[in-house]
C-alpha positions in Angstrom: -53.9 11.7 22.6 -50.1 11.6 22.0 -50.6 15.3 20.1 -51.9 16.9 23.3 -48.7 17.9 23.8 -48.7 20.8 21.0 -51.5 22.3 22.8 -48.9 23.7 25.7 -47.5 26.1 23.2 -50.7 26.8 21.6 -52.0 28.0 25.2 -48.4 30.0 25.5 -49.3 31.7 22.4 -52.6 32.6 23.7 -51.3 33.6 26.8 -48.8 36.2 25.1 -51.4 37.4 22.5 -53.4 38.6 25.7 -50.1 40.2 27.1 -50.1 42.2 24.1 -53.7 43.1 24.2 -53.6 43.8 27.5 -50.1 45.9 27.1 -51.6 48.2 24.5 -54.7 48.6 26.4 -52.7 49.8 29.5 -50.5 52.1 26.8 -53.5 53.7 26.1 -54.6 54.9 29.5 -53.8 58.6 30.3 -50.5 59.2 31.6 -51.7 62.8 33.6 -50.2 65.8 33.9 -47.4 67.0 32.2 -44.8 66.6 35.4 -46.5 63.1 36.0 -45.3 62.3 32.4 -41.9 63.7 33.0 -41.5 61.9 36.1 -42.6 58.7 34.5 -40.0 58.6 31.7 -36.9 59.6 34.1 -38.4 56.0 35.9 -38.8 54.3 32.8 -35.0 55.4 31.4 -33.6 54.3 34.6 -35.3 51.4 34.8 -34.0 50.3 31.3 -30.9 51.2 32.3 -30.6 48.7 35.2 -32.1 45.9 32.7 -29.1 47.1 30.5 -27.0 46.6 33.4 -28.5 43.3 34.4 -28.3 41.8 31.0 -24.6 42.2 30.5 -23.7 40.5 33.8 -26.2 37.8 32.6 -24.8 37.7 29.2 -21.1 36.6 31.1 -22.9 34.4 33.4 -24.9 32.6 30.2 -21.5 31.8 28.3 -19.8 30.6 31.4 -22.6 28.4 32.5 -23.5 27.2 29.1 -19.8 26.1 28.1 -19.8 24.7 31.7 -22.7 22.7 30.9 -21.8 21.6 27.2 -18.4 20.3 28.9 -20.1 18.7 32.1 -22.6 17.0 29.6 -20.0 14.8 28.2 -19.4 13.2 31.4 -23.0 12.2 31.8 -24.0 9.2 29.6 -27.8 10.3 29.9 -26.9 13.9 28.9 -25.8 16.0 25.7 -24.0 19.1 24.9 -27.4 20.3 23.6 -28.4 20.9 27.4 -26.3 24.3 26.9 -27.9 25.2 24.1 -31.7 24.4 26.2 -29.9 26.8 28.9 -29.1 29.8 26.4 -32.6 29.6 25.2 -34.1 29.8 28.8 -31.9 32.8 29.5 -32.7 34.4 26.4 -36.7 34.1 27.0 -36.2 35.1 30.9 -34.5 38.2 29.5 -37.5 38.9 27.3 -40.0 38.1 30.1 -38.0 40.7 32.2 -38.0 43.0 29.8 -41.8 42.8 28.9 -42.3 43.1 33.0 -40.3 46.3 33.3 -41.9 47.9 30.3 -45.5 47.0 31.7 -44.7 48.2 35.5 -43.1 51.7 34.4 -46.4 51.9 31.9 -48.7 51.4 34.1 -47.4 53.0 37.2 -48.0 56.6 36.3 -51.3 55.7 34.6 -52.3 54.0 37.6 -51.6 57.0 39.5 -53.3 59.4 37.6 -56.5 56.9 37.4 -56.4 57.3 41.5 -56.9 60.8 41.1 -60.6 60.2 39.4 -61.8 56.3 40.8 -60.0 53.7 42.7 -62.1 51.2 40.5 -60.2 52.6 37.4 -56.9 52.7 39.0 -57.3 49.0 40.0 -58.4 48.0 36.6 -55.0 49.9 35.1 -53.0 48.5 38.1 -54.2 44.4 37.6 -53.9 45.1 33.8 -50.4 46.2 34.1 -49.9 43.2 36.4 -51.7 41.0 33.9 -49.2 41.9 31.3 -46.3 41.0 33.4 -47.5 37.6 35.0 -49.0 36.3 31.8 -46.0 37.6 30.0 -43.8 35.7 32.1 -45.7 32.1 32.5 -46.3 32.6 28.4 -42.8 33.0 27.7 -41.8 29.9 30.4 -44.4 27.8 28.8 -44.0 28.6 25.3 -40.0 27.7 26.0 -40.6 24.6 28.0 -43.3 23.4 25.9 -41.5 24.4 22.5 -38.4 22.9 23.6 -39.6 19.6 24.9 -41.2 18.8 21.5 -38.1 19.7 19.6 -35.9 17.7 21.9 -38.3 14.6 22.1 -38.4 14.9 18.4 -34.6 14.8 18.1 -33.9 12.4 20.9 -36.5 9.9 21.3 -39.2 10.4 18.1 -40.5 6.9 18.6 -39.1 5.9 22.1 -41.5 5.1 25.0 -41.5 7.1 28.0 -39.3 5.2 30.0 -36.7 4.8 27.5 -33.2 5.9 27.7 -33.9 8.6 24.9 -36.7 9.6 26.7 -34.1 10.1 29.9 -31.5 12.0 27.6 -34.5 14.1 26.2 -35.6 15.3 29.7 -31.9 15.6 30.8 -31.4 18.5 28.3 -34.6 19.3 28.6 -33.4 20.6 32.6 -31.0 23.0 30.9 -33.6 25.0 30.4 -33.6 28.0 33.1 -35.3 31.1 34.3 -31.8 33.0 34.5 -32.9 36.4 36.2 -34.3 34.7 39.2 -31.1 33.2 39.6 -29.2 36.1 40.0 -31.7 37.8 42.1 -31.5 34.6 44.5 -27.9 35.1 44.2 -28.1 38.7 45.8 -30.7 38.0 48.2 
């Protein structure tokens, strides 16, 4: 029963494989007229420029908060400097999830518009396919990060410890550093 935790990252990997297959399917759909493709290319370039600008801000944010977490961890007997490593891993995986979502959205929009010219059913299929790439990709990255990080931290801090031990408390405390950073930035702008 104790090995059931290994199913968590396995399920995340299966979800990410589904994301890849669905992304390839959406990519193979017809982009429509040359003018539709041209407009879609402009949107894609703009979206990637936005992500690049967000990642620049995110990079500064992650460095500052990572250092603060490492320093503040020294004042908490249940914490450890590795909380900052968990935070950086969360930031990298969330940035990757943002990239997957943005690529999916920019690819599926023009394909959905073109499919709508012939059939609502086909348009909904393309649209939901693009949304599935984003949704399952984000969830897969989050579950892979949290599940994998938990397994590594437990092996490091509490390989044989009981669930209510001080070592497990430290494991969970460090795991709380894992965060989904782009969501923090979006909420701060709201």
